[in-house]
N, C-alpha and C positions, 0 to 999 in steps of 0.2 A: 256264168256266175262264179265268184271267187270261192276258193276253198274255205272251209269253216272247221275250226277245231272246237268240238263240244266240251264244255266244262259244266258238270252238274254240281250244284250247291244245295246243301240241306235236304238231299233226297232221302237218305236213310236215317239221319240223325242231325241234331243241331250242329252247325259248322262242318258237317261232313263234306268231303270233297272227292269227286270222282272225275278222273281225267284218263285219256288213253295213254298207254305206255309210250307210243311213238306216233309221229305225225309227219307225213311227207307233204311238203308245200311245193307247188309248181309256180308260185309267185306270191304276191301279197295275199294275206288271208285275214279272216276275222277269228278271234277267240270269242266264241259264243257262250256267254255266261247265262246258264239256265238256273234260276233260283226257285227251288221247290218249297221254300219255307220262309222263315223270318228274314228281314233285311239284314245285310251284313256287308263288311268291307272285304274287298279282294285286292291283293297286291300281285302284280305280274312283273317278272324280271327276266331279261334275256342275258344269258351268260356272255362272256367275252367273244367267243367265236361267232355266235349269232348276232350280237350287237355290231360286229364289224361290217355286216351287210344289211341289217334289219333294224327297224326302230318301232317303238310303241307310241301310240297317240298320247298316252299317259300311263304311269305305272299303278296308280291307286284309283280304285273305283268303288263307289257305293252302289250296291245293287238292292233295289227295293224288294219287298216281299212279293213272291209269286210273279216275278217278271223275268224277262230276258233282256240281256244287254250285250251288243257286239262291241268288241274292242279291236281296233284295226292294228295289224302288224304289217308295216310297209317294208317290202324288200327293195333296198336301194342299190344293191350291188349284185355281183354274179357269183354263183356257187362253183363248185360244190362246197357246201358247208354243213357240218353236223354240229349241233349244240343242244343246249338244254333251256327250256322255258320253265321257270319256277313259278308256281301258283300257290299263294298263301291266303288262307281265309282268317277272318276275325283276329287280325293283328298277331298271327302266329299260332293260332289254335290248331290248324292243320296245314301241312306243307306237302306238295307233290311236285314231281319233275316230269316233264314230257320231253322225250328225245325228238328233236325236230331236225329233219333233213331237207336241205334245199339243194336240188341238183344243179348241175352246170346249166347256164342259160335260164336260171330261175326267174328272171325278170321279163322273159320274152312273152309275147301275147298277153300282156297286162291290159286289162280293160281301162279305158279312160273314163274316169268318173267326172261327170259334169254337174256342177251345182245347179239346182233348180232355179236359183235367182237369175241365172243367165238367160232363161227363157222368157223372163218378164221384160216388157219394153222399158227402156231406161229414159228418164226425162232428158229432153234436149237442153243443152246449156243455153243460158240467156245470151243473145247476141248483143253486142255493143253497137248501138245505132248512133247516128249523128245527133248532136244535141239540138233539140228543137227550141222554139221561142220560149216555151214554158220552162225550159231548163235554165234560163238566164236568171241571175239573181237581180234583186231590185236595184243595186248600185249602178251597174252599167245602163240599165233601162232609164233610170232617173237622170243619169249624167247625159245620156243621149237626148232625153227630153228637154233638159235644161239648156243644152247647147242649141237645140232646135228653136226653143222659145227666144233665146238671145238673138239668134240670126234673124228670125221672123220680125222681132221688134226693131232691130237695126234697119232691115230692109224697108219696113213700113215707115219708120221715122225719116229715112233718107228720101223716100219717094213722095211722101205726103207732107212732111214737116208739120204734122198735126199730132200733138201729144195724146189727145183723146183717142184718135184712131189707132195709134201705136199701142196704147194700153189695152184696147179692145181686141186687137189682133193677138197680143201676147196672151190674154185671158182665154181666147178661143183655142189657141194652140195648146195651152196648158190643160184645158178641159178635155180636148181630144186625146192627148197623151195619157191623161189620167184614166179615161174610159178604156183605152187600149191596154193599159197596164192591168186594170181590174179584170178585163176579159181574158187576158193571158193567164193570170193567177187562178182564176176560177175554173179553167178548163183542165 
């Protein structure tokens, strides 16, 4: 479990602030804001020496009444470093400083924090399949049908030399192609 720096808010009086004088961090740690009273704003600031190897998730925090809120201080570099963490309540009503020491090798043995969302199955991406007959637009289908009707009509006219038979063959092929087109569109 990571180290935790306790900060007590509103415990003795409104906007009161209680912090330890010093804190030794063996790696990244949480500033644990314990609010014992009314809601208030807390500002955290790392001095220049601490900010050279550490960073805050955010400097300003609203802490609701009678709640606890952790604020992560991430150690990104290697110590030894000694610096000050400034803690301010209620827009400057109270200010305290904590001497923070990060020893050499302060980032060793850091736990890896894994987001809970990684444990949930992820949806599979849609695979692109070959276009089916239903993906064809009406233009190519009608063009193919018209060409087929024309060829069927010419073949019938040449073979039979009967205009009535030719018109019947063209009509039959047109009906079959129309039914095929309707069946493809409705599926």
